C-alpha positions in Angstrom: -47.7 -21.0 -10.5 -49.7 -17.8 -12.3 -53.2 -17.1 -13.7 -54.3 -14.2 -15.7 -56.6 -11.5 -14.8 -59.3 -9.9 -16.8 -57.3 -7.0 -17.9 -54.9 -9.1 -19.0 -52.3 -9.6 -16.4 -50.4 -11.9 -15.5 -50.4 -12.6 -11.3 -48.2 -14.9 -9.5 -49.3 -17.1 -6.9 -48.6 -20.4 -4.9 -50.5 -23.0 -2.5 -49.4 -25.0 0.1 -51.3 -27.0 2.3 -54.6 -28.8 2.9 -58.0 -28.2 4.3 -59.3 -24.5 4.7 -58.6 -22.0 2.8 -56.6 -19.0 3.5 -55.4 -15.9 1.1 -51.9 -13.7 2.2 -51.7 -9.9 1.2 -48.6 -8.4 1.7 -48.0 -5.4 3.0 -45.3 -2.5 1.4 -47.2 -1.6 -0.7 -45.2 -3.0 -3.3 -43.6 -6.2 -1.2 -44.0 -9.3 -2.0 -45.3 -13.1 -0.3 -41.9 -14.7 -0.6 -40.9 -14.1 3.3 -44.2 -14.9 4.9 -44.3 -18.2 3.2 -40.7 -19.3 3.8 -41.3 -17.9 7.4 -45.0 -19.7 8.0 -44.7 -22.9 5.9 -45.0 -26.0 7.9 -46.3 -24.3 10.7 -49.7 -22.9 9.0 -49.7 -25.4 6.4 -50.0 -27.9 8.6 -53.7 -27.5 9.2 -55.0 -24.9 6.3 -54.5 -24.6 2.7 -52.5 -20.9 2.4 -52.6 -19.0 -0.6 -49.7 -16.7 -1.6 -50.6 -13.6 -4.0 -47.6 -11.4 -5.4 -50.0 -8.5 -5.9 -50.0 -6.7 -9.7 -46.7 -4.7 -10.2 -45.2 -6.4 -6.9 -42.4 -9.1 -6.1 -42.8 -12.3 -9.5 -46.4 -10.5 -10.5 -46.1 -8.6 -14.2 -46.7 -4.8 -14.0 -49.7 -3.4 -15.3 -49.6 -2.2 -18.5 -52.6 0.2 -18.2 -51.1 1.3 -15.1 -54.4 0.6 -13.2 -53.3 -0.1 -9.6 -56.3 1.5 -8.4 -58.3 0.2 -5.3 -61.6 -1.3 -7.3 -58.7 -3.0 -9.8 -56.8 -5.0 -6.7 -60.2 -6.0 -5.5 -60.7 -7.3 -8.8 -57.6 -9.3 -9.0 -58.5 -11.2 -5.5 -62.0 -12.2 -6.6 -61.0 -13.4 -10.3 -58.1 -15.3 -8.6 -60.7 -16.6 -6.2 -63.2 -18.2 -8.7 -59.9 -19.1 -10.9 -59.5 -21.8 -8.2 -63.3 -22.4 -6.9 -63.0 -21.3 -4.2 -66.2 -20.3 -2.5 -65.4 -19.3 0.9 -61.7 -18.7 2.3 -60.0 -16.5 4.9 -58.3 -13.4 4.0 -55.3 -12.1 5.9 -53.8 -9.1 5.1 -50.3 -7.8 6.4 -49.4 -4.1 7.0 -51.1 -2.4 4.0 -52.1 -5.4 3.3 -54.9 -5.3 5.8 -56.2 -2.3 3.9 -57.0 -4.5 0.9 -58.1 -7.5 2.7 -60.5 -5.4 4.7 -61.9 -3.4 1.9 -62.4 -7.0 0.1 -64.3 -8.4 3.6 -66.8 -5.0 2.8 -67.3 -5.7 -1.0 -67.4 -9.5 -0.8 -68.8 -10.0 2.1 -70.6 -13.8 1.1 -67.1 -15.3 0.2 -65.2 -14.4 3.6 -65.4 -16.7 6.3 -63.2 -14.6 8.5 -60.7 -11.4 8.1 -57.2 -11.9 9.8 -55.1 -8.3 9.8 -51.8 -8.7 11.3 -50.3 -5.1 12.0 -52.9 -3.8 9.6 -53.1 -0.1 8.9 -55.9 1.0 7.4 -55.5 4.9 7.7 -52.2 5.0 5.4 -52.0 8.9 7.3 -51.8 8.3 10.2 -49.1 5.1 9.8 -46.6 7.4 8.0 -47.4 10.1 10.5 -45.8 7.2 13.7 -43.0 6.6 11.4 -42.2 10.0 11.2 -42.2 11.1 14.5 -40.6 7.8 15.8 -37.8 8.1 13.6 -37.4 12.0 14.8 -37.0 10.5 17.8 -34.7 8.3 17.1 -32.4 10.8 15.3 -33.1 13.0 18.0 -34.8 15.6 16.2 -37.2 17.7 17.3 -40.9 17.0 16.6 -42.7 18.4 13.8 -46.0 19.2 12.7 -48.0 16.8 10.1 -49.5 17.8 6.9 -52.9 16.9 5.9 -51.4 17.1 2.2 -50.2 14.0 1.0 -47.8 15.0 -1.2 -46.2 16.9 1.5 -46.7 13.7 4.0 -44.5 11.4 1.4 -42.2 13.6 1.1 -41.7 14.1 4.8 -41.6 10.4 5.4 -39.2 9.4 2.5 -37.0 12.3 3.9 -37.2 11.0 7.5 -36.9 7.1 6.1 -33.4 8.2 4.1 -31.8 9.8 7.3 -32.4 6.6 9.0 -31.2 4.5 6.4 -28.0 6.5 6.3 -27.4 6.4 10.2 -28.2 2.1 9.9 -31.8 2.6 11.9 -34.5 2.2 9.8 -34.6 -1.7 10.7 -35.6 -0.2 14.1 -39.3 0.8 12.8 -40.3 -2.7 11.4 -37.9 -5.0 14.0 -36.8 -5.3 17.4 -33.4 -6.2 16.1 -31.1 -5.9 13.2 -30.7 -9.8 13.7 -34.7 -10.5 12.8 -34.0 -7.7 9.9 -31.3 -10.4 8.6 -33.9 -12.9 8.0 -35.8 -11.5 5.8 -32.9 -9.8 4.1 -31.4 -13.2 3.1 -35.2 -14.3 1.5 -35.6 -10.9 -0.4 -32.2 -11.5 -1.8 -33.7 -12.0 -4.9 -36.6 -9.2 -4.8 -36.4 -6.6 -7.1 -39.0 -3.4 -7.5 -38.9 -0.6 -9.9 -41.2 1.5 -7.5 -44.2 1.8 -10.2 -46.6 -0.1 -7.3 -45.4 2.0 -4.3 -45.8 5.1 -6.1 -49.2 4.7 -7.4 -50.3 4.2 -4.4 -48.2 6.8 -2.7 -49.8 9.5 -5.2 -53.6 8.5 -4.9 -55.8 10.0 -2.4 -58.0 7.2 -2.5 -55.5 5.0 -0.7 -55.3 7.6 2.3 -58.5 7.5 3.2 -59.7 6.8 6.9 -60.8 3.1 6.1 -61.0 2.1 9.7 -64.6 3.8 8.9 -65.7 0.5 6.8 -64.7 -1.6 10.1 -68.1 -0.9 11.9 -69.9 -2.0 8.9 -68.2 -6.0 8.6 -69.9 -8.7 10.7 -67.6 -11.6 9.4 -65.3 -12.9 12.6 -62.2 -10.3 13.0 -58.5 -11.3 14.7 -56.7 -8.4 14.8 -53.0 -8.7 15.8 -50.7 -6.1 16.6 -47.4 -6.0 17.7 -46.7 -4.0 21.2 -43.0 -2.6 19.3 -44.6 -2.1 15.9 -43.6 1.5 15.1 -44.0 0.8 11.2 -48.2 0.9 12.0 -48.0 2.9 15.2 -48.4 0.4 18.3 -51.5 1.5 19.1 -53.0 2.3 15.5 -55.9 -0.9 15.6 -57.6 0.7 18.6 -59.0 2.9 16.5 -60.4 -0.1 14.7 -64.5 -1.2 15.2 -65.5 -4.3 14.1 -68.9 -6.0 15.2 -67.0 -9.8 15.9 -63.6 -8.7 16.2 -60.6 -10.4 18.9 -57.3 -8.8 19.1 -54.1 -9.8 20.3 -50.7 -8.0 21.2 -47.7 -9.8 20.9 -44.2 -9.2 22.1 -42.9 -8.0 18.5 -42.3 -5.4 16.0 -44.3 -5.4 12.6 -43.4 -8.8 10.9 -44.8 -11.7 14.0 -43.9 -14.3 11.3 -40.5 -13.4 11.5 -39.9 -12.3 15.2 -42.2 -14.5 16.9 -43.6 -17.6 13.9 -44.8 -20.4 16.5 -46.9 -17.8 18.4 -47.9 -16.2 15.4 -49.1 -18.9 13.7 -50.8 -21.1 16.7 -52.7 -17.6 17.1 -53.8 -17.7 13.6 -54.5 -20.9 13.7 -56.7 -20.9 17.4 -58.7 -18.5 15.6 -59.4 -20.1 12.4 -60.6 -23.2 14.6 -62.6 -20.8 17.1 -64.5 -19.0 14.9 
């Protein structure tokens, strides 16, 4: 399915299940929602209505002809989808980079958010990039390096580290506990393609490298924070900087993708939060 935004872009979304609505925001940045839907379909959707969105410029959604991938526009896309679906209030779930969007949406549109669910979410890209660089260099048996505050330098170091890990077949270790888990996702992603426009915009924008943990103390809606004990994609201690007013925290024995590695536990934790919030 698709709907058109106020600036004329066709965005892909899907719906599954009945009951309390919950929108899922994928990470990447620049990924898609298909793998999450695949691994949680039949568990989450037995009790709630899941809405899966491919963000503009990502997955099955159109690229923005006007080049607008600003935070304001991404949040407006979510709000326009809510209106399009005639939903008054919904739960907003964000994974990885999607957690940054979910938190900003809850801050800007609190009257339409029943609860916020953050799974392995980064709210500070600089810190998460630094965590990946440090862990990556450890896997490569390289010495520690000072991390620059300059975004361009930071991103260059990150991609250089990532490329070296890929060449050594080690990059998956930042996100998964096993190669088997990665291979399961690869089977779903066989049709995934990206020209990198969305990611390039995000990684060159000062706006997205702000420390959004500063917003957390102003959010009063119930929040569920799921983290992975072995998540080196955002840093296993990243959530310790969150200061939400009403938050439940739960750590799972997983890497960056709990919906893949511990799918049933992940779904049960989310459903329990929704029932009790």
